[in-house]
N, CA and C of each residue as an Amber inpcrd file, in Angstrom:
protein
   252
   0.8440000  -1.1810000   0.0000000   0.0000000   0.0000000   0.0000000
   0.8900000   1.2450000   0.0000000   0.5230000   2.2160000  -0.8100000
   1.2680000   3.4600000  -0.9070000   0.4040000   4.5810000  -0.3570000
   0.9960000   5.4480000   0.4770000   0.1810000   6.5180000   1.0430000
   0.2730000   7.7880000   0.1980000  -0.6820000   8.6750000   0.4210000
  -0.7790000   9.8900000  -0.3930000   0.4470000  10.7890000  -0.2450000
   1.0240000  10.8490000   0.9490000   2.1970000  11.7090000   1.1530000
   3.3530000  11.2510000   0.2590000   3.5730000   9.9620000   0.1990000
   4.6300000   9.4160000  -0.6470000   4.3260000   9.6930000  -2.1250000
   3.0760000   9.5480000  -2.5050000   2.6780000   9.8140000  -3.8930000
   2.8770000  11.2870000  -4.2300000   2.5060000  12.1760000  -3.3240000
   2.6980000  13.6100000  -3.5480000   4.1750000  13.9120000  -3.7910000
   5.0570000  13.2880000  -3.0260000   6.4970000  13.5000000  -3.2170000
   6.9390000  13.0950000  -4.6170000   6.4130000  11.9870000  -5.1120000
   6.7450000  11.5410000  -6.4650000   6.1740000  12.4950000  -7.5140000
   4.9510000  12.9500000  -7.3000000   4.3260000  13.8900000  -8.2330000
   5.1470000  15.1750000  -8.3060000   5.5100000  15.7100000  -7.1550000
   6.2940000  16.9460000  -7.1110000   7.6470000  16.7460000  -7.7920000
   8.2800000  15.6130000  -7.5700000   9.5670000  15.3360000  -8.2210000
   9.4160000  15.3430000  -9.7360000   8.3460000  14.7340000 -10.2440000
   8.1040000  14.7430000 -11.6950000   7.8140000  16.1580000 -12.1890000
   7.0190000  16.8980000 -11.4350000   6.6800000  18.2580000 -11.8500000
   7.9070000  19.1530000 -11.9050000   8.8300000  18.9680000 -10.9850000
  10.0460000  19.7860000 -10.9590000  10.8430000  19.6810000 -12.2630000
  10.6620000  18.5900000 -12.9960000  11.3900000  18.4200000 -14.2590000
  10.7240000  19.1380000 -15.4280000   9.4650000  19.5900000 -15.2510000
   8.7450000  20.1890000 -16.3760000   8.2460000  21.6130000 -16.1340000
   8.3850000  22.1200000 -14.9150000   7.9620000  23.4880000 -14.6510000
   9.1850000  24.3540000 -14.3850000   9.0400000  25.6720000 -14.5240000
  10.1880000  26.5580000 -14.2960000  10.7300000  26.4410000 -12.8690000
  12.0610000  26.4990000 -12.7260000  12.6650000  26.4430000 -11.3830000
  12.1060000  27.5500000 -10.4940000  11.9150000  27.2160000  -9.2350000
  11.4300000  28.1870000  -8.2630000   9.9170000  28.3040000  -8.1860000
   9.2040000  27.5930000  -9.0470000   7.7490000  27.6280000  -9.0150000
   7.2580000  26.9720000  -7.7270000   6.3760000  27.6690000  -7.0230000
   5.8050000  27.1360000  -5.7910000   4.8590000  25.9860000  -6.1050000
   4.9990000  24.8880000  -5.3730000   4.1230000  23.7360000  -5.5360000
   3.5940000  23.3390000  -4.1650000   2.2650000  23.1610000  -4.0820000
   1.6490000  22.6470000  -2.8640000   0.6230000  21.6010000  -3.2770000
   0.0710000  20.9170000  -2.3050000  -0.9370000  19.9030000  -2.6320000
  -2.1750000  20.5430000  -3.2530000  -2.3950000  21.8150000  -3.0100000
  -3.5540000  22.5070000  -3.5770000  -3.2450000  23.2100000  -4.9020000
  -2.0100000  23.0840000  -5.3910000  -1.6720000  23.6640000  -6.6950000
  -2.4860000  22.9870000  -7.7850000  -3.0910000  23.8010000  -8.6470000
  -3.8370000  23.2660000  -9.7780000  -2.8340000  22.9820000 -10.8970000
  -2.8580000  21.7710000 -11.3910000  -1.8260000  21.2970000 -12.3070000
  -1.7520000  22.1370000 -13.5750000  -2.8750000  22.4990000 -14.1360000
  -2.8610000  23.2910000 -15.3650000  -2.8750000  24.7810000 -15.0490000
  -3.8300000  25.2320000 -14.2650000  -4.0160000  26.6620000 -14.0250000
  -2.8640000  27.3110000 -13.2600000  -2.3560000  26.6430000 -12.2150000
  -1.3070000  27.2420000 -11.3900000   0.1010000  26.9400000 -11.8950000
   0.2870000  25.7420000 -12.4210000   1.6330000  25.3270000 -12.8230000
   1.8910000  25.5200000 -14.3110000   0.8440000  25.8020000 -15.0690000
   0.9970000  26.1850000 -16.4630000   1.3760000  25.0720000 -17.4190000
   1.0600000  23.8390000 -17.0870000   1.3700000  22.7460000 -18.0030000
   0.4080000  22.7770000 -19.1840000   0.9460000  22.6310000 -20.3870000
   0.0820000  22.5300000 -21.5550000  -0.3340000  21.0720000 -21.7260000
  -1.1790000  20.7990000 -22.7080000  -1.7350000  19.4480000 -22.8480000
  -0.6610000  18.4020000 -23.1110000   0.3570000  18.7310000 -23.8890000
   1.4350000  17.7810000 -24.1610000   2.2320000  17.4920000 -22.8900000
   2.5360000  18.5230000 -22.1310000   3.2760000  18.3430000 -20.8710000
   2.4580000  17.5140000 -19.8830000   1.1450000  17.7460000 -19.8340000
   0.2830000  16.9710000 -18.9430000   0.3010000  15.4970000 -19.3430000
   0.1820000  15.2200000 -20.6280000   0.1710000  13.8280000 -21.0780000
   1.5090000  13.1350000 -20.7840000   2.6180000  13.8110000 -21.0150000
   3.9300000  13.2350000 -20.6960000   4.0660000  12.9960000 -19.1970000
   3.5820000  13.9280000 -18.4160000   3.6080000  13.8380000 -16.9620000
   2.7750000  12.6420000 -16.4940000   1.5670000  12.5000000 -17.0430000
   0.6850000  11.3920000 -16.6900000   1.3170000  10.0570000 -17.0790000
   1.9030000   9.9840000 -18.2640000   2.5370000   8.7310000 -18.7050000
   3.6970000   8.3560000 -17.7920000   4.4660000   9.3250000 -17.3430000
   5.5740000   9.0480000 -16.4280000   5.0470000   8.4960000 -15.0960000
   3.9600000   9.0700000 -14.5980000   3.3750000   8.5740000 -13.3520000
   2.7980000   7.1730000 -13.5310000   2.1470000   6.9210000 -14.6750000
   1.6120000   5.5830000 -14.9450000   2.7340000   4.5490000 -14.9480000
   3.8440000   4.8990000 -15.5840000   4.9890000   3.9840000 -15.6150000
   5.5530000   3.7490000 -14.2180000   5.7110000   4.8220000 -13.4650000
   6.3030000   4.7050000 -12.1340000   5.4390000   3.8660000 -11.1850000
   4.1280000   4.0900000 -11.2140000   3.2380000   3.4120000 -10.2730000
   2.5690000   2.1760000 -10.8680000   2.8540000   1.8780000 -12.1270000
   2.3030000   0.7110000 -12.8130000   0.7740000   0.6710000 -12.7390000
   0.1690000   1.8080000 -13.0940000  -1.2880000   1.9240000 -13.1620000
  -1.6510000   2.5960000 -14.4820000  -2.9260000   2.5910000 -14.7930000
  -3.4160000   3.2590000 -15.9920000  -4.4640000   4.2850000 -15.5840000
  -4.1860000   5.5320000 -15.8870000  -5.1290000   6.6090000 -15.5880000
  -6.0230000   6.8120000 -16.8020000  -7.3060000   6.5940000 -16.6260000
  -8.2540000   6.7650000 -17.7180000  -8.6910000   8.2250000 -17.8040000
  -9.3580000   8.5610000 -18.8860000  -9.8910000   9.9130000 -19.0240000
 -10.9180000  10.1930000 -17.9160000 -11.6620000   9.1650000 -17.5140000
 -12.6100000   9.3350000 -16.4080000 -11.8840000   9.6810000 -15.1160000
 -10.7410000   9.0100000 -14.8710000  -9.9430000   9.3210000 -13.6830000
  -9.4410000  10.7620000 -13.7440000  -8.9270000  11.1350000 -14.8950000
  -8.3130000  12.4550000 -15.0380000  -9.3320000  13.5870000 -15.0250000
 -10.5650000  13.2990000 -15.4220000 -11.6030000  14.3290000 -15.4210000
 -11.8800000  14.8340000 -14.0100000 -11.5970000  14.0150000 -13.0180000
 -11.8420000  14.3740000 -11.6190000 -10.6420000  15.0670000 -10.9660000
  -9.5510000  15.2090000 -11.7050000  -8.3020000  15.7220000 -11.1410000
  -8.0840000  17.1800000 -11.5260000  -7.8910000  18.0100000 -10.5190000
  -7.5320000  19.4020000 -10.7680000  -6.2390000  19.7630000 -10.0320000
  -6.1260000  19.3060000  -8.7800000  -4.9700000  19.6600000  -7.9510000
  -4.0380000  18.4610000  -7.7680000  -2.8890000  18.7370000  -7.2160000
  -1.9480000  17.6710000  -6.8980000  -2.5640000  16.7130000  -5.8770000
  -3.3060000  17.2380000  -4.9130000  -3.9730000  16.3810000  -3.9200000
  -4.9870000  15.4580000  -4.5990000  -5.7330000  15.9850000  -5.5710000
  -6.6860000  15.1580000  -6.3220000  -5.9630000  14.0190000  -7.0290000
  -4.8610000  14.3540000  -7.6800000  -4.0960000  13.3550000  -8.4230000
  -3.5170000  12.3010000  -7.4870000  -2.9930000  12.7290000  -6.3480000
  -2.4390000  11.7810000  -5.3760000  -3.5200000  10.8290000  -4.8730000
  -4.6980000  11.3530000  -4.5980000  -5.7980000  10.5120000  -4.1460000
  -6.2330000   9.5110000  -5.2040000  -6.2890000   9.9600000  -6.4480000
  -6.6620000   9.0690000  -7.5540000  -5.6250000   7.9720000  -7.7250000
  -4.3530000   8.3520000  -7.6970000  -3.2910000   7.3470000  -7.8290000
  -3.3130000   6.3650000  -6.6620000  -3.5060000   6.8630000  -5.4490000
  -3.5490000   5.9780000  -4.2720000  -4.6780000   4.9650000  -4.4120000
  -5.8430000   5.4170000  -4.8610000  -6.9800000   4.5060000  -5.0290000
  -6.6650000   3.4390000  -6.0790000  -6.0470000   3.8400000  -7.1870000
  -5.6980000   2.8710000  -8.2240000  -4.6330000   1.8900000  -7.7510000
  -3.6370000   2.3940000  -7.0580000  -2.5520000   1.5350000  -6.5610000
  -3.1050000   0.5310000  -5.5540000  -3.9220000   1.0040000  -4.6520000
  -4.4850000   0.1160000  -3.6240000  -5.4470000  -0.8860000  -4.2290000
  -6.1720000  -0.5220000  -5.2840000  -7.0680000  -1.4470000  -5.9610000
  -6.2650000  -2.5440000  -6.6500000  -5.1450000  -2.1820000  -7.2670000
  -4.2900000  -3.1650000  -7.9400000  -3.6650000  -4.1030000  -6.9110000
  -3.3170000  -3.5700000  -5.7270000  -2.6670000  -4.3660000  -4.6890000
  -3.5920000  -5.3960000  -4.0460000  -4.8940000  -5.2110000  -4.1630000
  -5.8450000  -6.1290000  -3.5110000  -5.9650000  -7.4400000  -4.2170000
C-alpha cells in the first residue's frame, strides 16, 4: 500500500522536471491553471506517473483531477485497488 504523502512526493519530483525552477508547488496547486502545463506536458507527466506506479489513468480518472492532492488521491486509489 502506498500513502498519499509518498505519492505527492513523487508527483512533485516529476513536476520539478517540467515546470520553471522556483515555481511554488503545494498539494492545492492546480496542475494546469497554477503550474501552467500545456496538454502535451500533462500527457507526458501522466505517462511518467503511470509507468512509475504501474497503473493506468483513464480519461474518467483524469476528469476528476484538478490539484496535486486530487491526483495523489486518484493514484492511491488505483494503486491500492491493484494491490488487492
